[in-house]
C-alpha positions in Angstrom: 88.5 70.0 100.0 91.7 71.1 101.8 94.9 71.6 99.9 97.8 69.3 100.6 100.6 70.7 102.8 103.8 69.4 101.1 106.0 72.4 100.5 109.0 72.9 102.8 111.7 75.6 102.9 113.4 74.3 99.8 110.1 74.2 98.0 109.4 77.9 99.0 112.9 78.9 97.9 112.5 77.0 94.6 109.1 78.6 93.8 110.3 82.2 94.7 113.6 82.0 92.9 112.4 79.9 90.0 109.6 82.4 89.2 112.2 85.2 88.9 115.1 83.6 86.9 113.8 83.8 83.4 113.0 87.0 81.4 114.6 89.1 84.1 118.0 87.6 83.1 117.6 86.1 79.7 115.6 88.8 77.9 115.3 92.1 79.8 119.0 93.2 79.9 118.8 94.0 76.2 115.7 96.2 76.6 117.1 97.8 79.8 120.4 98.6 78.0 118.4 100.5 75.3 116.9 102.7 77.9 119.7 103.3 80.4 123.0 102.1 78.9 125.5 100.5 81.3 123.7 102.2 84.2 121.0 99.5 83.8 123.1 97.7 86.5 122.0 100.4 88.9 118.4 100.0 87.7 118.4 96.4 88.8 119.9 97.5 92.2 117.3 100.2 92.7 114.4 97.8 91.8 115.8 95.3 94.2 116.1 97.7 97.0 112.5 98.9 96.5 111.3 95.3 96.5 112.6 94.6 100.0 109.9 96.5 102.0 107.3 94.5 100.1 109.1 91.2 100.8 108.8 92.1 104.5 105.2 93.2 104.2 104.1 90.1 102.3 106.0 87.9 104.7 104.0 89.4 107.6 100.7 89.2 105.8 101.3 85.6 104.6 102.4 84.3 108.0 99.2 85.9 109.5 97.0 84.6 106.7 98.5 81.6 105.0 95.6 80.9 102.6 95.4 80.1 98.9 95.0 83.2 96.8 97.8 85.1 98.5 97.5 88.8 97.4 93.8 88.5 96.7 93.0 87.0 100.1 94.9 89.4 102.3 94.2 92.5 100.3 90.5 91.7 100.3 90.6 91.1 104.1 92.5 94.2 104.8 91.0 96.8 102.3 87.9 95.2 101.0 86.6 93.6 97.8 87.4 96.6 95.5 91.1 96.5 96.3 91.1 92.7 96.2 89.5 92.8 92.7 92.1 95.1 91.3 94.9 93.0 93.0 93.8 89.7 91.7 93.7 90.9 88.1 97.1 92.6 88.5 98.6 89.4 89.9 97.1 87.4 87.0 98.5 89.8 84.4 102.1 89.9 85.9 103.1 86.5 86.0 118.2 75.2 88.9 119.7 77.5 87.1 121.7 79.1 89.9 124.9 77.1 89.2 124.9 77.9 85.5 124.5 81.7 86.2 127.2 81.7 88.9 129.5 80.1 86.3 128.5 82.7 83.8 129.5 85.5 86.2 132.8 83.9 87.1 133.6 82.9 83.5 132.9 86.3 82.1 134.7 88.4 84.7 138.1 88.1 83.1 136.6 89.1 79.7 135.2 92.4 80.8 136.4 95.5 78.9 136.1 98.5 81.3 135.6 100.9 78.5 132.2 99.5 77.7 130.9 101.1 81.0 131.5 104.6 79.6 129.5 106.7 79.2 127.8 105.1 82.2 124.4 106.8 81.9 124.1 108.1 78.3 120.4 108.8 78.6 120.5 110.7 81.9 119.8 109.9 85.5 116.0 109.7 85.1 116.4 106.9 82.6 117.9 104.8 85.4 114.7 105.1 87.4 112.4 104.5 84.4 114.4 101.4 83.6 114.1 100.3 87.2 110.4 100.4 86.6 110.8 98.3 83.5 113.0 95.6 85.2 110.8 95.6 88.3 108.9 92.7 86.8 112.1 90.7 87.3 111.3 90.5 91.0 107.6 89.6 90.5 108.0 85.9 91.0 109.6 86.4 94.5 106.3 86.8 96.2 104.3 84.4 94.1 104.9 81.9 96.9 102.3 83.9 98.9 99.6 82.3 96.7 100.5 78.8 97.7 101.1 79.5 101.4 98.2 77.2 102.3 100.2 74.3 101.0 103.4 75.1 102.9 104.4 73.2 106.0 105.1 75.4 109.0 104.4 78.6 107.0 105.3 81.0 109.8 109.0 79.9 109.4 109.4 78.5 105.9 107.6 81.4 104.0 109.6 84.4 105.3 112.9 82.6 105.4 112.4 81.1 101.9 111.4 84.5 100.4 114.3 86.3 101.9 116.8 83.7 100.9 115.5 83.7 97.3 115.6 87.5 97.3 119.2 87.9 98.2 120.4 85.0 96.0 118.5 86.3 92.9 119.4 90.0 93.5 123.1 89.1 93.5 122.6 87.0 90.3 120.7 89.8 88.6 123.4 92.4 89.3 126.3 90.1 88.6 124.8 88.8 85.2 123.9 92.4 84.2 127.4 93.6 85.0 129.1 90.8 83.1 126.8 91.2 80.1 127.5 94.9 79.8 131.2 94.3 80.2 131.6 91.7 77.5 129.2 92.8 74.7 129.6 95.6 72.2 127.1 98.5 72.6 125.3 97.8 69.3 125.0 94.0 70.0 123.6 94.4 73.5 120.9 97.0 72.8 119.4 94.9 70.0 119.7 91.5 71.7 116.8 89.5 72.9 119.2 86.8 74.1 121.9 88.9 75.9 123.1 86.1 78.2 123.7 83.7 75.3 125.4 86.4 73.3 127.6 87.2 76.3 128.5 83.5 76.9 129.5 83.2 73.2 132.2 85.8 73.8 134.1 83.8 76.5 132.7 80.2 76.1 132.1 80.1 72.3 129.3 77.9 70.9 129.4 75.7 74.0 128.4 78.7 76.1 125.5 79.5 73.7 124.2 75.9 74.1 124.6 75.9 77.9 122.8 79.2 78.4 120.1 78.3 75.9 119.4 75.2 77.9 119.5 77.2 81.1 117.0 79.7 79.6 114.6 77.0 78.6 114.8 75.5 82.1 114.3 78.9 83.6 111.2 79.6 81.5 109.8 76.2 82.4 110.5 76.9 86.1 108.9 80.3 85.9 105.9 79.1 84.0 105.4 76.3 86.6 105.7 78.7 89.5 103.5 81.3 87.8 100.8 78.8 86.9 101.0 77.2 90.4 100.6 80.5 92.2 98.2 82.3 89.8 95.8 79.4 89.7 95.2 79.8 93.4 93.6 83.2 92.7 90.5 81.8 91.0 90.4 79.2 93.7 90.3 81.9 96.4 87.8 84.0 94.5 85.5 80.9 94.1 85.7 80.3 97.8 84.4 83.9 98.3 81.6 83.2 95.8 82.7 85.8 93.2 83.9 83.2 90.7 82.3 80.1 89.4 82.1 77.2 91.9 84.0 74.8 89.7 87.3 76.6 90.5 87.2 75.1 94.0 87.5 71.6 92.6 90.6 69.9 94.1 92.1 66.8 92.7 91.3 63.8 95.0 94.8 62.3 94.6 97.1 65.2 94.2 95.1 67.8 96.4 95.7 70.5 93.8 93.1 72.9 92.2 93.3 71.3 88.7 90.4 73.3 87.1 92.0 76.6 88.1 95.4 75.4 86.9 94.1 74.6 83.4 92.1 77.8 83.1 95.1 79.9 84.2 97.5 78.2 81.8 95.2 78.9 78.8 94.8 82.6 80.0 98.6 83.1 80.2 99.2 81.5 76.8 96.7 83.9 75.3 98.2 87.0 76.9 101.7 86.1 75.9 100.7 85.3 72.3 99.0 88.6 71.5 101.0 91.3 73.2 104.2 93.0 72.0 107.2 92.1 74.3 108.0 95.6 75.5 104.3 96.5 76.0 103.9 93.2 77.9 106.9 93.9 80.2 105.8 97.5 80.9 102.2 96.6 81.6 103.3 93.7 83.8 105.7 95.9 85.7 103.0 98.4 86.2 100.6 95.8 87.5 103.2 94.5 89.8 103.9 97.9 91.2 100.2 98.4 91.8 100.1 95.1 93.6 103.0 95.9 95.8 101.5 99.3 96.7 98.4 97.3 97.8 100.5 94.9 99.8 102.2 97.7 101.8 98.9 99.4 102.3 97.4 96.1 103.6 100.1 95.9 106.3 99.3 99.4 107.4 95.6 98.8 107.5 95.9 95.4 109.3 98.2 96.9 111.9 96.1 100.0 112.5 92.8 98.0 112.7 94.1 96.6 116.0 92.4 93.3 115.2 93.2 90.9 118.1 93.4 87.9 115.8 95.8 89.4 113.3 98.8 87.4 114.6 101.7 87.3 112.1 104.6 85.2 113.2 106.9 87.6 111.2 106.6 91.3 111.8 107.8 93.7 109.1 110.8 95.8 110.4 110.8 99.6 110.4 107.0 99.8 110.3 105.4 102.0 108.9 108.4 103.9 107.4 109.4 101.0 105.1 105.9 100.7 103.8 105.5 104.5 103.2 108.9 104.7 101.4 108.0 101.7 99.2 104.5 103.2 98.3 106.0 106.5 97.3 108.9 104.8 95.4 106.5 102.6 93.4 104.3 105.6 92.6 107.3 107.5 91.3 108.4 104.5 89.1 105.0 104.3 87.6 105.0 108.0 86.9 108.5 108.0 85.5 107.8 105.2 83.1 105.8 107.6 81.0 102.3 108.6 79.7 101.6 105.2 78.1 102.2 103.4 81.3 99.9 105.8 83.2 97.2 105.3 80.5 97.6 101.5 80.9 97.3 101.8 84.7 94.2 104.0 84.4 92.5 101.7 81.9 93.3 98.6 84.0 91.9 100.1 87.2 88.7 101.3 85.3 88.1 97.8 83.9 88.7 96.2 87.3 86.3 98.6 89.0 83.7 98.0 86.3 84.0 94.2 86.8 83.7 94.7 90.6 80.5 96.8 90.4 78.8 94.7 87.7 79.8 91.2 88.9 81.5 91.1 92.3 79.6 93.6 94.5 76.2 91.9 94.3 77.8 88.6 95.4 80.0 89.6 98.3 79.4 91.2 101.7 82.5 90.3 103.6 84.2 92.6 106.2 87.6 94.2 105.8 90.1 95.5 108.3 89.7 99.0 106.8 86.2 99.0 108.3 87.7 98.5 111.7 90.0 101.5 111.2 87.0 103.6 110.2 85.2 102.3 113.3 88.1 103.4 115.5 88.3 106.9 114.0 84.5 107.5 114.0 83.8 105.7 117.3 80.8 104.0 115.7 79.8 100.4 115.7 79.8 99.5 111.9 81.2 96.0 111.8 80.4 92.5 113.1 82.8 89.7 114.1 83.0 87.9 110.7 86.6 88.9 109.9 87.7 88.3 113.5 86.2 84.8 113.4 87.9 84.1 110.0 91.3 85.2 111.3 90.8 83.1 114.4 90.2 80.0 112.3 93.2 80.8 110.1 95.5 81.0 113.2 94.1 77.7 114.4 94.8 76.1 111.1 98.3 77.6 110.9 99.2 76.5 114.4 97.5 73.1 113.8 95.4 73.6 116.9 93.1 70.6 117.6 90.3 71.7 120.0 89.9 69.8 123.2 87.3 69.9 126.0 88.7 73.1 127.5 88.3 74.9 124.1 84.7 73.9 123.9 84.2 75.2 127.5 85.7 78.6 126.6 83.6 78.8 123.4 80.5 78.6 125.6 81.8 80.4 128.6 80.4 83.7 130.1 82.6 86.7 129.5 82.2 89.7 131.7 83.7 93.2 131.1 83.7 95.3 134.2 84.7 99.0 133.8 84.5 100.3 137.4 86.7 99.4 140.4 84.8 97.0 142.7 85.3 94.9 145.9 85.5 91.1 145.9 82.1 90.8 147.5 80.4 92.9 144.8 82.1 90.9 142.1 81.0 87.6 143.7 77.4 88.8 143.7 77.6 89.6 140.0 79.3 86.3 139.1 76.9 84.3 141.2 73.9 85.9 139.5 75.3 84.9 136.1 76.4 81.4 137.1 73.3 80.4 139.0 71.2 80.6 135.8 73.6 78.2 134.0 74.6 75.8 136.8 71.1 75.4 138.4 72.2 76.4 141.9 70.9 79.2 144.1 72.8 82.5 143.9 73.3 82.7 147.7 74.8 79.3 147.8 77.4 80.2 145.1 78.2 83.4 147.0 78.7 81.5 150.2 81.0 78.9 148.6 83.2 81.5 146.9 83.6 83.5 150.1 84.5 80.3 152.1 87.1 79.4 149.4 88.7 82.8 149.6 88.9 82.6 153.4 90.9 79.3 153.1 93.6 80.9 150.9 93.8 83.9 148.5 93.0 82.8 144.9 95.0 85.7 143.5 97.8 83.6 142.2 100.0 86.5 141.0 99.6 90.3 140.7 96.7 91.0 138.5 95.4 87.4 138.1 92.9 85.4 140.3 91.4 82.0 139.7 88.6 81.5 142.3 87.2 77.9 142.1 84.6 76.0 144.0 83.2 72.5 144.3 79.4 72.1 144.3 77.0 69.2 144.9 75.5 67.2 142.0 76.8 65.5 138.9 78.1 66.5 135.4 78.2 70.2 136.1 81.1 72.5 135.2 81.4 76.1 134.0 83.9 78.9 133.6 83.4 82.6 133.9 86.1 84.9 132.4 86.4 88.5 133.6 88.2 91.6 132.6 88.1 94.3 135.3 89.7 97.4 133.7 90.0 99.3 137.0 90.5 96.2 139.1 88.8 94.0 141.7 90.0 94.2 145.4 90.5 90.6 146.5 91.0 89.9 150.3 94.7 89.5 151.1 95.8 90.4 147.5 98.7 92.8 147.2 97.0 94.8 144.4 93.8 95.0 142.4 93.0 92.0 140.1 92.2 92.7 136.5 92.0 89.1 135.1 89.7 86.5 136.7 88.8 83.0 135.7 86.1 81.7 138.1 85.6 77.9 137.9 82.6 76.0 139.3 82.0 72.3 139.1 80.9 69.0 140.8 83.3 66.5 142.3 82.9 64.0 139.4 84.3 66.7 137.1 87.5 67.0 139.2 89.8 65.9 136.3 88.3 68.5 134.0 88.6 71.1 136.8 92.4 70.3 137.1 92.9 70.4 133.3 91.2 73.8 133.1 93.3 75.2 135.9 96.5 73.9 134.1 95.3 75.4 130.7 94.5 78.8 132.3 97.9 78.8 134.0 99.8 78.1 130.8 97.9 80.7 128.8 98.2 83.5 131.4 101.9 82.9 131.8 102.6 83.9 128.2 104.6 87.0 127.6 102.3 90.0 127.0 99.1 88.2 128.1 98.0 90.9 130.6 98.5 93.7 128.0 96.5 91.8 125.4 93.7 91.1 127.9 93.4 94.7 129.0 93.7 96.2 125.5 91.2 93.8 123.8 88.4 95.6 122.0 85.4 93.4 122.8 84.4 90.5 125.1 84.7 88.2 122.1 88.3 89.3 121.6 88.9 88.1 125.2 87.5 84.7 124.3 89.8 84.5 121.2 92.8 85.3 123.4 92.1 82.2 125.4 91.2 80.0 122.4 94.4 80.9 120.6 96.6 80.8 123.6 99.7 78.6 123.5 99.4 75.5 125.7 99.6 71.8 125.7 96.4 70.2 124.5 95.1 66.8 125.5 
């Protein structure tokens, strides 16, 4: 059953920001201050800067593949089931308050004592980076919205805009709240505090400030829990769809259109994890898992881009590709390393367990393609993949664009596709086309050749440089067919100013005149799109040519 699309821009912003504003502000500043002193403010800034490339990467991946499961779905499709298995466990493990926090920053500004910022980095420069790794989990909720992308209206706009808006708002809040908290609290108080914002508010607002920030903290944790459960529950749903988790996870509530079984299971799992792990260990482990997940997301963009898959069509393209992704991957790797031996051990144990689970349980149940296989195919020049992933991506784009197939789509699905490598003359092309069409239209080959030649003598069917749409009327009833052609070196049409590389040949009876005209209009709209000729000539296979037409933007009946 399909999930209900009811989230707009405000909903995306609320999920992304609400999933961040909790422990990152109300608990972590105390732990961060222990490790870096006043320089923890820089740690939040560094973590925020390093998150930005992943925001761009995830926005690109999600607009290309807005499906439930988020990280799991696109990492599996880009790098295979092994990477997807590690990613889904990492995501699981890492899982309106803005006005109050703005007031906190404003109210505390006049109470700051500058001397509390010296020494600025009492534990050295490296402690700033290790602390950045610790507080990195503060930005984990930002991309949780990727998991519910299937439930977002107009995801190609609302997802990237909502994520970026939440990123900038929350980053400013993080830095502002951290700065104020350091400036108003004594050293000894802050480094031992598990309620640093409430302690800071006590200084300039008294007991009223403690009550207000305590209420804000409770609302923040409820918001984070809600966003975390909402997004994390979509992972077992996506895994169940891929047949590597029990089928009951796919159950969707008939009324609310939400995966209620996955939500209940995820809630119990999160409660168990929080109950039995030490706070600092939990934060370090969660930050490590998040860093691994973000490394995977950036690798996924690189793999998807380099696979040259025709149907990978994100509406948002990550800027500065691939430099932003490479910098992010190296930066995340350094943060994991700088967090110390215990963190490296946690990472190694986690990956080992995920791989064990994959080989024992997942591998026997899954045989899907990944974009990485297409990269290998390009490098080795060997045919090692089928069209499964291409077809899946095509269906995703159709769902995202809300494409409702019409009669022309069904014609294209069944149409002949020819890929001609050498340069040929019009007469040679017509012989090839007539041979193919005669078998489908039940008309003699010589008659088809004659009609096409006569039509070309009436007027040239090359409508613009590079494109021709020869079309003829035949005797009979209820007959209509289309032949699509890519001529890499070109076809020499009579009276055409240059060789033709794109041909759509139409043949039909008089009673199919309306369909004939609709097909001509559809082809004209599709081929007028910017970059169509380049896509057509660079497509990898004839089936890619078919998908270019099926996913082309046009008015549908």
